[in-house]
N, C-alpha and C positions, 0 to 999 in steps of 0.2 A: 618804361622810362629808365634811363641810366641814372644811376645814383651820382651825386656831385662828388668829384675828386676831393680827398682829404687834404687839408693843409698840412705840410711837413715841416716840423721844427727839429733841428739838430742841436743837441747839448754839446758844447765844446769848451775846451780849456785854452784860452788865449787867442791871439791874432791869427796864428798859423791854422789853428782849428776852424776858425771862422772862414777863412780863405778856402780851406779844403771842402767846407760844407757848402759854401755857395758855388763852388766849382762842380760839386757833386749833384747840384740841382735843388738844394733846399729852398724852401720858401721863406724861412725865418730861422734864427739862431737864438739860443739861450747861451749868453757868454758867462763863463764862470772861471774861477780859479780853483785848484785843487779838487779835481774830480774824484780823487782817492777818498775824500771826506764827503762826497756827495755834492760838492760844489759850494764854494764860498765866494764872497764879493771879490771881483778882480780889482786891481788898482786902477786909479784915475789915468795913469799913463797907458794902460792897456786899453781902457775904454776910448781915450782919445785916438790911440793907434788904430783901434777897430773902426771907429768913425772915418778915418782917413781912407780906409781901403773897402769898406762894406759897400756891396751893391745890392743887398737885401736888408730888411730891418733885422735888428737884434735886440733882445730883451736882456737886461743885466740882473743877475741874481743878487739880492740883497740879503745876505746871510753872514753875520759877523765871525761865525765859528762853526765847526762841526758839532755833532752831538744833537741834543734835544732842541725843541723850539720854544722853550720856556726861558725867556731872557731877562736879564737884570735890567734895572733902569739904565744903567750907563750903556749897556748893549743896545737897548731900544733906541736910546737917543742917537747913538752912532748910526743906526739903520735910518732913522728920519733924516740925518744929515747926508747919508749916501743917496738916498732917494731925491733929495733936493739938488744934489750935485748932478745926478743923472738928468734931471729935468733941465737944469741950466745948460748942460752939455748938448742937449737935443737928442738923446737916444729915443728909440721908438717905445720902450717900455721897461717895466721893472718886474721882478718875480719875488714874492714876499710870502711870509707865513709866520704867524705868531700863535701859540696855543696857551691856554690856561693849564694849571697843574691837573685839573680834573679831566683833561682830554677834550675840552670844548675849544672852539675858536675863540681867541681873545678879541672880541669885537671892538672894544675901545681902541686897542692898538692898531688893529687892522684898518679901521675907520681913519685914524690919524695918518697911517702910511698912504692910504688912498688919497686923502686930502692933500699930502705933500706931493703926491705924484702929479696932481693937477690933470692935464690933458693926456699924460702918458697911459699906454695900455697897462693894465695891472692884472697879473697872474698870481694865483696862490699855488705854490709848489707842493711837494709831496708831504709837507706838514699835514696836509689833509688826510693822507694815508695813516696818520697816527692819531686821528681823533676817534673818540668812543662810538659815535653814532654818525655815519657818513650822510644820512639824510638831513639830520639836524645841522651838520656842518655846512652842507650845500646851501640850505636856506640861510645860515648865518653869513656866508660869503656873499650871497645875493643881496642881503640887507646892507652889507658893508660897501657895495658898489664895485666888488671885484668883477673883472671881465671874463675871467677864464680860470679853471682849476686843472692842475696837472695831477693825474692819478693813475695808479695801477689797479684800481678797484680794491685797495687795501689788502693786496697780496704781493708776494715777491714779484710775480710777472703779471702782465696784462692778460695772458691766456688764462691763468689762474683765477684772475679777478673779472673775467669777461661778463659774468652775469650782473655783477654789481655795475659794471661800466654801462651795460645797456640800460639798466634801471636809471642811472644817473642821467643819461642822455634823454630818456623819457621825462624824467622829473624836471630837468633843466628847462625843457620847453622853449629854448631860444632865450631865455633870461640871462644864461651864463653859458659859456662854451666849455665843453668837456674834452680835454686833451688826454688821450690814453698813452701810456708809457709802460716800460718794463719788459725787458727781454725781447724787443721786437727785432725780427730778422727776415730776410727775404723768404724764408720758408714758412713763416707764420703770419705775416702781416696781413695778407688778403683774408685769411680765415678770421682774424680778429675783427677786421672791418665789417665782414659779412655778419658776424655774430652780434656786433655791438652798434653799428650805425655811427661810429665816431666821426665827427666833423674834423678833428685835428689829431695827429699823432706826433710823438716825441721820442727820439731815441739818440743814444750815443753810438758812434761807430769807432771803437777804440782799436788801436794796433800798437803793439810794442816794438820799438827799434832799439838796438844796442847803442850805447853812448859812443860818440866819437873820441872819447878820452883815450889817449894812448897811455898816459900815467894813471894808475889806479891804486888808492890805498885801501886794501881789503880789510883793514882793522877797524874802520870807522863807518857807522851807519848814522845818517842824519834823521832826527825826529823819531827815533825808535823804531824805524823800518828795518827789515832785513838788509844785511850788508850789501848784497849785490843790487839792491833797489836803486842806489845811487848811479848805477851804470846802466839803467833801462829807462827809456823815455817813452811816454804813451802819447800817441798822435792820433788825430782823426783820419780814418781811412777813407779817402774820397771815393774809391771804387765801391766799398761797402755802403756808403751813403747812397751812391747812384743806384746800386742794385736793389736796396731796400726800397727806395723811391719808386723804382720801375715796378717792383712787385705790388706795391700799394696802388699805383695807378692802374694796374691791371685787374684789381679787385672788382 
């Protein structure tokens, strides 16, 4: 019997990235800002613009800043407000993650965010990969009512974390979806699916383009980045999306 095809989600920055992902054949998009920081919450204007052009569902990351997932009260309240805004706008889902200082899932805050999301799909992002005990964390997310977890198996890449990913799929037993991520490319995605049985996969397909600016001030770098970063733009590569999806479908 042929295994079911995996659902493919593409992580993108902004509206242009969403369009490239859906043209490349994605099933769903995670909509972010600032992928250089691992993704933070996009603006309301970006979300509205995405709703105007999307032909596939997209989930919005709710992350007020880069860095760790231990949030102040003010940061947490801003996350609740962002989830409520996404619910009012009618997006398909939100992507969240809050940890306690001891490396466990912050269950009270996760429950509050799930409640704020109401009917929206809820994913826990790779905050999961920073927990001290992945099995304990998985059960906590199930208790909180989270629908899926995004994980590389607590390693830098999904191939390195494949054994844990397979174990998580077994332990989830349909109670929560396991979505694998981390370094997925056309040359390795089929092998990962064979080793893990993942029902969903997630990847970015970045490509750098030179800026179209003709005037350049080489003396200033914004935000502490290297100086020439101001004149390099990262976009979603539609052809890489399509090639990776094709490889996954052949698995």
